[in-house]
N, C-alpha and C positions, 0 to 999 in steps of 0.2 A: 526573442526569447527568451526568458531563462525561466525554468520550473525549479521548482522546487520541492521532493517527495520527501516526505518522513513515515517509515518503517514503521510497522507493526506498537500502537500504542496497548500497555497491557498494565492494566487495572489502576488503583488512585498514582501512583507514581509513577507511570506512564503519561498522566492528565494534567499532571505536576510538571515534570517532565516540560511538556507543552508550554506550557502555561508560563512557566520560566525562561522558558531558549527560542522556544518559535516566534517570539516577537523582536527580539535580542539578532536572529538569525534573517531574518526578516528584512531588519537595519542593515544589517551589512552587509549580506548578500544583494538585495536589493533584486528578488522575482518578482517577474509578473505576474506569476499563478502561482499558490501553493496547496501540494495534493498531501495530505494524513490517510495512513491506512486504519482504521477506527474499530477493528471487528475483535479484540478481544478489550476491549477500552472502559468495558464496566469491573466494578470491586470483584466482580469476580473470576474476570478474565475472558468470559464468554457474552460475545456480542457487543449492543448499544443499547445506550438509554435517549432517549429526547435530549433531558439536562445533559448528559455527555456532549450529544451532537452539538449542540449549543456553545459549549464551555471552547471547543476544539474549532468553533467559528469562529468566536470573537477572538481565539488567542491569535487568527490571522489563519487559518484553513479557509481555501476556496471549493477546494472537494473533497468529499470523506467518503471514501474506497472503503469493501466488505471481500469478505472470505466466506469461509466453510463454516464462523459462525453465524452469520449474517443472523439466522433468523433464533438464534437461542435464550435471546431475548426477546421475550413475546410482545413487549412496548413496541418494539421496530414496527409493529404492525399498523401501529395509532399515526404514522407519523410518515412513514418511508412514501407514503402515495402523494403527500402534500408539499413534496422536497423536489427542484432540480442538482440539488447540492451536496445528495448523499446516494451512493448510487452500490447494487450489489452483483455477483459476479453473472455477466451475460446468459452463460449457459445455464443457467437452471432449466430444468428442464419443464414440461405441461405449459397447459393455454393462465392466460389472468395471471403471469408469476407477479406479487408487489412489488412497485416499486420502478426503479430504472437500472438500466444496465450502464449507459455509458451516458454522459452530458457535455456542454458546451460551453465554453466562456469567452466574454470578447476581450483580448488583451491589447487593445491601444489600435490599430488597424487590422489585426490580426484574430483568426479564431484557435481558442485552442481545443481540442474534444478531448475528452479522457474516459476510455472502455476498462472496466473492472471484468477481468475472467478465474475463472480457475480449474487448474488441473483437474485430471481423474487418476493419476499415479496416487495409489495407496492415499486416494480421499474418496468421499462417494462417488459414484457412476453417475455423473452430470451427461447432458448432453458438450459431443463432441468441438472441446473448446476451436479446432483447429477449421474448423466448418463454418462453427460459427461469427469470429474471427472476420471470414473471410468476407461472409457479407456484410457487416456492419462497417468495415473497412472500406471496401468496395462503394455503397453508401455515404458515408460519412466523406471519405474523396473529396464526390462530387462539390463541399463544402467547403473542405479545408484539406491541407496538407499535412499540416499538423495536428500528431495524434499522437498521444499517451497512453500507453495498455500498461496498468500494478496484474498482469500473473500472479495468482496464487496456489502456488505449487509446491506442493510437497519434494522432489528430485531435481536435482538439476541438468541431467540431461529435457528432461519436458521445457523447461522454460530457456532452455537454449534453441531449445528444438521450434519451439513459439516463434524463438527471435529472428531464430534463419530464417522460416517460412515465411515472416513478414517485413523482411528486410527489404528497404528501399520502400514502404507502402506505410510503415508507420516512422515518427522519431525515435519514439523509444520502449523499451519494456524492461520495465524492473518488477522482480520477482520478488514476493511476499511470503507470507504464510514460517520463513524456518527459524528466522528469528536471528540466526546469525551474519553478522558484516560478511558481503566475499567481495575480496580482495581485485573482481577483476572486470572491472567497470571500462566500455572501451568503447569504441565507436566503429562497428560495424561494415566494412564496407567504405569508410567514409560515410553513411546513410545515416544508421539506427543507433543508438545510442542501447548499449544494454550493462545489466548487471545483475547477477542470477537471484543475491536475494541483497535489497535495502537496508537487513538487519532488525533488531527490535527499538521501542522506547520504553521503557519503563526501570524493574528493577536490576541490579545488574548482580546483586548477590545469589541471584536462587537460578533453575536451570531451564531455561529461556521464559522466565519470568514467575515460575514458581517454585515453591519453598524444596527443597532439596529432599528434603526427608523421606516422603511419598515416594516422589519419581525415583530414589536410590530403591527404596525398597518395591517397585517395582519391578527392577530390574532384577532383583534381589533371587524374588520368588514367582515372579510371572503371574500375580492374581492381579486385580483391579483394583485401583487405588483412587482415592478420592486429592485429585492435587486441588493445592490453596494458593492463592496470588501472595509471590514475594512482597514482603511492603517496606519493610529497613533500605536505610539507605545502603550505598551507592545509590547513584541511580544510571541508567547512560539510554542517549539520543543516536539514532541512527537514518540515514539516511541517503543522499543526493543532489546534487545539484547540474543542473543541465540546459546547454545552448544551445537552440535551435534556429534554421534560420526559418525567418518569419513562410520567404514564399517560395522554398522547397519543401520544406517542411523536415530537411534533414538536419540530423542532429550534429556539431563542432567540435562541442565540449562534454563531458562528462566528470562529476569529482566527490569521491564520497564525501558522507559530512558526519563525525565522530566524537561523540562528547562523552565524556567519562571520568573517571578518575586518571586514569593516565592518558589521555587528550582531552585536556581543560578545557576550556571555549577562552580561546585568547586575540579571536578576531578581535 
């Protein structure tokens, strides 16, 4: 099974990059499943709307994952319970949390499970992602060994730790949230694919997708600043493609996907 994963879609420019390049990537890379992180995809860079969710699916996403901005656009409450293709972090605390924390899809004769988790270091103190992952993975492996985890976290150590903790029990752990693609794609012990961060999809000219001025000003004076999504050219699209053995669930290959001015699309 080949899985294509695209990192955090940011603002209108990110959605445009998805609409332009995702169909081409699917045509040329021929993934059997495509997963897109959409937690920053509204024009203000926080949350997702019904319209954008549909646009991501229409462009080729099979599953949309979220993160710490899951609830920032209140419209999500109107449709998250009605779909199996939009998932939010599994370790949100409390009972009756809206939406789903994992989903599955049939890929030929195999089944792919997709889990969304959020880290706790320098992020809101959700429930323990390690304990939640333990429980979920144990249950899901009764049905399929092919499991992809989008781990939405701030620090590299936590992302690496969860990958090593789940080694051999999941097919892949790919980090999101920090919006900068890392060059450490690897297969841990010939079992689990790992990349610390898939990177972002959106405006390349800003700072993590935001207009530079307010971000720089906050560094200068350490006062609260209103971040505004960058809308100008150029754009960037980041992610990875992973090959998995359907029978064992072990990953066999991971390769970064990067499209920007320095890396034009040339497949």
